[in-house]
MARSE-370751 format. One record per atom (N, C-alpha, C): x, y, z; residue in three letters. Coordinates in pm, whole numbers, plus 32768, in hexadecimal, padded with zeros to 4 digits. Atoms other than C-alpha are relative to their C-alpha. Example, Ala and Ser with C-alpha at 12.3 -4.5 7.8 and 13.67 -1.06 7.14 Angstrom:
MARSE-370751
80597F898000ALA
84CE7E3E830CALA
805A80788000ALA
7FAE7F897FFASER
85577F9682CASER
7FB3806D8049SER
//
This chain:
MARSE-370751
80767FBD7FD1MET
6D4017688A20MET
80268052807AMET
7FE97FAB7F8BLYS
6D3B18828B1BLYS
7F79802F8033LYS
80777FCD7FBCILE
6C2818D38C15ILE
8031805F806CILE
7FDB7F9C7F9DGLU
6C471A0E8CE5GLU
7F8180358042GLU
80717FCC7FB4ILE
6B571A778DF8ILE
8034806D805EILE
7FE37F937FA3ASN
6B6A1BC68EABASN
7F8B800A8060ASN
806A80027F9CHIS
6AA81BC08FF1HIS
8032803F8081HIS
7FDF7FBE7F80CYS
6AB51CA7911FCYS
8092802C8008CYS
7F787FCD8002GLY
6C031D3A90B7GLY
806C7F967FECGLY
7FA1806B8018PHE
6CA81BEA907APHE
7FEE7FC97F74PHE
8006803C8085THR
6CFD1B478F2ETHR
802C7F6F800ATHR
7FE3808F8003TYR
6CF319D08EFDTYR
800D7FD77F6ETYR
7FE58025808AILE
6D8A193E8DC1ILE
80237F6C7FF8ILE
7FDA808A8020VAL
6D9917DF8D34VAL
80277FFF7F6EVAL
7FD3800F808AGLU
6E63179A8BFCGLU
80237F6F7FE7GLU
7FDE80898026THR
6E80164E8B4ATHR
805480067F80THR
7FAA7FFE8077PRO
6F8015F58A40PRO
7FB37FE67F7EPRO
804F801C8079ASN
6E6E15828951ASN
7F6E801F801AASN
808E7FDF7FF6ASP
6D0015C7890AASP
7FA47F877FF9ASP
805480778013ASP
6C84146588D1ASP
7FF17FB08082ASP
8014803E7F7ELEU
6C1914148A33LEU
7F807FAD8000LEU
807880527FF2THR
6B2013088A94THR
7F9E8048805ETHR
80647FC87FA6THR
69E013588B4FTHR
802E7FF48091THR
7FCE80147F78ASP
6A7912C78C8CASP
806C80668023ASP
7F957F9F7FE7GLU
6BAB13A58C6BGLU
7FC7808D8011GLU
803F7F7D7FF5MET
6ACE14D88C36MET
7FBA80108087MET
80437FFA7F7DPHE
69FD14878D6BPHE
8066800F8070PHE
7F987FF27F9AASP
6B3C14608E36ASP
803380908006ASP
7FD07F768005ILE
6BB215B78DC3ILE
7F99805F803BILE
80687FA77FCEPHE
6A6516628E04PHE
7FEA7FEE8096PHE
8011801B7F71THR
6A4115B98F57THR
8072803F804FTHR
7F8D7FC37FBDGLY
6BA016268FB9GLY
7FF580978009GLY
80137F707FFELEU
6B53178C8F58LEU
7F9380288063LEU
806D7FE07FA3LEU
6A0C178C9019LEU
802F7FF28091LEU
7FCA80117F79ILE
6AC11709914EILE
805C80758023ILE
7FA97F8C7FE8GLN
6BC6181E912AGLN
7FAF807E801DGLN
80587F8E7FE9LEU
6AA519179121LEU
7FB87FF98086LEU
803B800C7F7BGLY
6A2D18919270GLY
7F867FA58009GLY
8072805B7FFCTYR
691A179F920ETYR
802A7F7B803ETYR
7FE680817FC1GLN
6901165A92D0GLN
7FE57F8E7F9EGLN
800E8072805BGLN
6924150B921EGLN
7F707FCB8000GLN
808880337FF8GLN
67CE149C929CGLN
7F9F80587FB0GLN
80567FA5804BSER
672615D29209SER
80137FEF7F69SER
7FE28016808EILE
67D2159890BCILE
7FBF7F7E7FD1ILE
803B80818024ASN
6766142B90B7ASN
7F6980097FF4ASN
80927FF28003GLU
65FE14869107GLU
7FD2804F7F85GLU
80247FB08076ALA
65F5158D8FF4ALA
800B7FAD7F81ALA
7FEF80568076ILE
667914948EF4ILE
7F907F9A7FF8ILE
806E80617FFELYS
657813918F60LYS
7F7D80417FD7LYS
807B7FB98025GLU
645E14918F43GLU
7FFD801C7F69GLU
7FFB7FE78090LEU
64D014F18DE5LEU
7FE87F817FB2LEU
8013807F8044ALA
64DD13848D81ALA
7F6E7FD48007ALA
808D80257FF0ASP
637F13488E0BASP
7FA680557FA6ASP
80507FA68054ASP
62F914758D4AASP
80027FD97F6DASP
7FF68024808DTHR
636C13E38BFETHR
7FB87F7D7FE2THR
804580808016ASN
62B712978C31ASN
7F6C80117FF1ASN
//
């Protein structure tokens, strides 16, 4: 799997050797990319919690 994000003139890429990742592995990848983009861990956690609350 390959995820590429272009943001503010920078390119961030994550590549994995296989595509069969678990949900936890995917969240780790997305969280890492968001942190590279400048988001704070607390903001990411709050957004995930809000999304989880919206589905209940």
